[in-house]
Residue, then its C-alpha position, 0 to 999 in steps of 0.5 A: m088678718a089673713g090678707k095681712k099674713e098673705s101680704t107679708f109672705i109674698n113680701m118675704v118671697l119677693v125679698l128672697f127672690i131679689v136677694t138670690l138674684v143679686a147674689s147670683a149676678a154678683l157670683g157670675g160677675l166674679y167668675e167672669l172677672t177671675k176666669e181669664p187670670i186663672a186660665a193665664a196662671k195655669l198656662a204660665k205654670k204649664l209653660k214653666a213646667i215644660k221649660e223645667v223638664v226638657p233640655e234647652f229648646d228654641n221652638n214653641p212646644s205649645d204650637e206643636m202640642y198634640s194629645v192622646d185620649m185616655p180611657t178615663g176621658d182625660k187626655l195626655e198632652f205632648y209638647p215636642a221641644k226642638k233645637g234647630n228643628k231637631l227633637v231634643g225632648t218631649a214634655v208630657k202632661t200626664f196623670t193618675t187617678n190613684g193618688f191617696s186623694g185622687y188625681i195627680w197631674v205631672m209634667v214629665g220630660f223625656k229625651p228622644d230615647g225615652t230617658i227621663n230628663n226631669y219632672s214637675v208636679l203640676e197639681h195634687k191633693e196629697t197629704p201635706g208633708l207626706g205625699t207633697k214630697m213627690a215634688d222633689w223626692f224622685k229627683n234627689p241625686a243623693k237618693e239614687k234608688a229614689s231618683i227617676l232622673g236619667k232612668n228609662p222606663a223601658t229598662s227600669p221597673f217604675v214601681v215602688s221597691k216594696d213591690n219589686p226590689k229593683g224598683i224605686d224607693a217610695i216616699t217614707a210613709a207615703t207609699i200610695s202617693s209614690r205608687a200613683f206618681l210612678e204610675a203617672v210617669q209610666t203612663a206617660y212613657n207608654e204613650y210617648s213610646k207608642q208615638m215615637k215608634g209609630g213615627t208620627k211625631 
Protein backbone atom coordinates (compact mmCIF):
# COMPACT_ATOMS: atom_id res chain seq x y z
CA MET A 1 0.00 0.00 0.00
CA ALA A 2 2.82 2.40 0.94
CA GLY A 3 4.58 1.57 -2.36
CA LYS A 4 1.43 2.47 -4.32
CA LYS A 5 1.13 5.88 -2.56
CA GLU A 6 4.80 6.57 -3.18
CA SER A 7 4.40 5.62 -6.85
CA THR A 8 1.37 7.94 -7.23
CA PHE A 9 3.29 10.79 -5.60
CA ILE A 10 6.27 10.28 -7.94
CA ASN A 11 3.89 10.19 -10.94
CA MET A 12 2.26 13.46 -9.81
CA VAL A 13 5.66 15.15 -9.38
CA LEU A 14 6.77 13.87 -12.77
CA VAL A 15 3.58 15.12 -14.49
CA LEU A 16 3.91 18.51 -12.75
CA PHE A 17 7.53 18.76 -13.87
CA ILE A 18 6.63 17.94 -17.49
CA VAL A 19 3.73 20.45 -17.52
CA THR A 20 6.00 23.15 -16.07
CA LEU A 21 8.73 22.37 -18.60
CA VAL A 22 6.30 22.53 -21.54
CA ALA A 23 4.72 25.78 -20.25
CA SER A 24 8.09 27.49 -19.75
CA ALA A 25 9.27 26.39 -23.22
CA ALA A 26 6.04 27.77 -24.72
CA LEU A 27 6.46 31.10 -22.88
CA GLY A 28 10.10 31.33 -23.98
CA GLY A 29 9.11 30.68 -27.57
CA LEU A 30 6.33 33.26 -27.40
CA TYR A 31 8.77 35.84 -26.00
CA GLU A 32 11.20 35.20 -28.86
CA LEU A 33 8.38 35.52 -31.41
CA THR A 34 7.16 38.85 -30.02
CA LYS A 35 10.49 40.42 -28.99
CA GLU A 36 11.42 41.75 -32.46
CA PRO A 37 7.95 43.10 -33.40
CA ILE A 38 7.73 44.90 -30.04
CA ALA A 39 11.22 46.44 -30.53
CA ALA A 40 10.31 47.46 -34.09
CA ALA A 41 7.06 49.07 -32.90
CA LYS A 42 8.93 51.04 -30.20
CA LEU A 43 11.52 52.22 -32.74
CA ALA A 44 8.78 53.29 -35.19
CA LYS A 45 7.04 55.21 -32.39
CA LYS A 46 10.31 56.93 -31.49
CA LEU A 47 11.05 57.90 -35.11
CA LYS A 48 7.50 59.22 -35.55
CA ALA A 49 7.91 61.29 -32.37
CA ILE A 50 11.21 62.77 -33.63
CA LYS A 51 9.51 63.86 -36.87
CA GLU A 52 6.65 65.39 -34.87
CA VAL A 53 8.76 67.48 -32.52
CA VAL A 54 11.52 69.09 -34.62
CA PRO A 55 11.43 71.27 -37.75
CA GLU A 56 11.78 69.55 -41.14
CA PHE A 57 15.15 67.82 -41.58
CA ASP A 58 17.00 65.81 -44.24
CA ASN A 59 19.47 63.78 -42.15
CA ASN A 60 18.79 60.63 -40.10
CA PRO A 61 18.79 61.86 -36.46
CA SER A 62 19.10 58.25 -35.20
CA ASP A 63 22.53 57.97 -36.86
CA GLU A 64 23.80 60.95 -34.84
CA MET A 65 22.07 60.07 -31.56
CA TYR A 66 24.06 60.56 -28.36
CA SER A 67 23.02 60.03 -24.76
CA VAL A 68 23.67 61.39 -21.28
CA ASP A 69 23.57 59.20 -18.16
CA MET A 70 21.27 60.40 -15.39
CA PRO A 71 21.56 59.75 -11.63
CA THR A 72 18.55 57.36 -11.76
CA GLY A 73 20.53 55.01 -14.05
CA ASP A 74 18.37 56.02 -17.03
CA LYS A 75 19.62 57.98 -20.05
CA LEU A 76 18.47 61.04 -21.93
CA GLU A 77 18.75 60.51 -25.69
CA PHE A 78 19.53 63.37 -28.09
CA TYR A 79 18.61 63.26 -31.78
CA PRO A 80 20.12 66.16 -33.79
CA ALA A 81 17.95 67.15 -36.77
CA LYS A 82 19.79 68.84 -39.63
CA LYS A 83 18.85 70.32 -42.97
CA GLY A 84 21.65 70.86 -45.45
CA ASN A 85 24.12 69.99 -42.67
CA LYS A 86 22.76 72.84 -40.48
CA LEU A 87 21.22 72.03 -37.09
CA VAL A 88 17.51 72.93 -37.19
CA GLY A 89 16.53 71.27 -33.92
CA THR A 90 17.19 68.49 -31.46
CA ALA A 91 14.70 65.91 -30.23
CA VAL A 92 15.39 64.85 -26.64
CA LYS A 93 13.90 61.69 -25.18
CA THR A 94 13.46 62.66 -21.54
CA PHE A 95 11.68 61.32 -18.48
CA THR A 96 10.62 61.85 -14.91
CA THR A 97 10.00 59.33 -12.16
CA ASN A 98 7.61 61.69 -10.34
CA GLY A 99 4.39 61.06 -12.26
CA PHE A 100 1.28 60.15 -10.28
CA SER A 101 1.93 56.54 -11.33
CA GLY A 102 5.72 56.64 -11.80
CA TYR A 103 7.70 57.14 -15.01
CA ILE A 104 6.63 59.51 -17.77
CA TRP A 105 8.67 59.44 -21.02
CA VAL A 106 8.47 62.42 -23.37
CA MET A 107 10.14 63.41 -26.65
CA VAL A 108 10.75 67.17 -26.62
CA GLY A 109 11.89 69.09 -29.69
CA PHE A 110 14.12 72.12 -29.19
CA LYS A 111 15.14 74.69 -31.78
CA PRO A 112 18.85 75.59 -31.66
CA ASP A 113 18.14 78.54 -29.33
CA GLY A 114 16.38 76.29 -26.79
CA THR A 115 12.83 77.27 -27.73
CA ILE A 116 10.38 74.36 -27.63
CA ASN A 117 9.14 73.41 -31.08
CA ASN A 118 6.81 70.57 -30.06
CA TYR A 119 6.58 67.49 -27.84
CA SER A 120 5.16 63.98 -27.90
CA VAL A 121 4.31 61.85 -24.85
CA LEU A 122 5.88 58.42 -25.43
CA GLU A 123 4.91 56.41 -22.35
CA HIS A 124 3.13 56.89 -19.04
CA LYS A 125 0.74 55.22 -16.61
CA GLU A 126 -1.14 58.30 -15.49
CA THR A 127 -4.84 58.33 -14.61
CA PRO A 128 -7.04 57.93 -17.73
CA GLY A 129 -8.99 61.10 -18.49
CA LEU A 130 -6.80 63.26 -16.24
CA GLY A 131 -3.03 62.75 -16.49
CA THR A 132 -3.43 61.38 -20.00
CA LYS A 133 -4.49 64.87 -21.13
CA MET A 134 -0.81 65.88 -21.08
CA ALA A 135 -0.56 64.51 -24.64
CA ASP A 136 -2.36 67.67 -25.88
CA TRP A 137 -2.87 70.01 -22.93
CA PHE A 138 0.52 71.70 -23.11
CA LYS A 139 0.30 72.44 -26.85
CA ASN A 140 -3.19 73.91 -27.09
CA PRO A 141 -2.87 77.35 -28.75
CA ALA A 142 -6.26 78.36 -27.27
CA LYS A 143 -4.77 78.02 -23.78
CA GLU A 144 -1.78 80.33 -24.04
CA LYS A 145 -0.95 80.03 -20.32
CA ALA A 146 -0.96 76.22 -20.62
CA SER A 147 0.95 75.88 -23.90
CA ILE A 148 4.72 75.34 -23.75
CA LEU A 149 5.20 75.64 -27.52
CA GLY A 150 7.38 78.57 -28.52
CA LYS A 151 8.55 79.04 -24.92
CA ASN A 152 12.13 78.78 -23.74
CA PRO A 153 12.83 77.26 -20.30
CA ALA A 154 15.74 79.72 -19.97
CA THR A 155 13.31 82.65 -19.84
CA SER A 156 10.00 81.07 -18.70
CA PRO A 157 9.51 79.18 -15.43
CA PHE A 158 8.59 75.58 -16.28
CA VAL A 159 6.56 74.97 -13.14
CA VAL A 160 2.80 74.90 -12.61
CA SER A 161 1.14 78.27 -12.02
CA LYS A 162 0.04 77.07 -8.55
CA ASP A 163 3.74 77.11 -7.60
CA ASN A 164 4.63 80.31 -9.48
CA PRO A 165 2.13 82.82 -10.94
CA LYS A 166 4.34 83.16 -14.05
CA GLY A 167 4.30 79.37 -14.53
CA ILE A 168 2.29 77.05 -16.79
CA ASP A 169 -1.38 76.25 -16.16
CA ALA A 170 -1.69 72.66 -14.91
CA ILE A 171 -4.12 70.10 -16.27
CA THR A 172 -7.37 70.45 -14.33
CA ALA A 173 -7.39 67.95 -11.41
CA ALA A 174 -3.97 66.54 -12.44
CA THR A 175 -1.41 68.81 -10.78
CA ILE A 176 1.00 65.96 -9.94
CA SER A 177 1.06 64.75 -13.56
CA SER A 178 1.51 68.36 -14.75
CA ARG A 179 4.41 68.99 -12.37
CA ALA A 180 6.05 65.75 -13.48
CA PHE A 181 5.60 66.53 -17.18
CA LEU A 182 7.14 70.01 -16.78
CA GLU A 183 9.99 68.51 -14.76
CA ALA A 184 10.76 66.09 -17.62
CA VAL A 185 10.82 69.00 -20.09
CA GLN A 186 13.04 71.08 -17.78
CA THR A 187 15.46 68.15 -17.35
CA ALA A 188 15.68 67.82 -21.14
CA TYR A 189 16.36 71.55 -21.50
CA ASN A 190 19.01 71.60 -18.75
CA GLU A 191 21.00 68.81 -20.42
CA TYR A 192 20.39 70.17 -23.95
CA SER A 193 21.67 73.58 -22.82
CA LYS A 194 24.83 72.01 -21.34
CA GLN A 195 25.53 70.16 -24.59
CA MET A 196 25.02 73.28 -26.71
CA LYS A 197 27.12 75.49 -24.43
CA GLY A 198 29.86 72.90 -24.36
CA GLY A 199 29.92 73.09 -28.13
CA THR A 200 30.23 69.33 -28.25
CA LYS A 201 27.23 68.76 -30.52
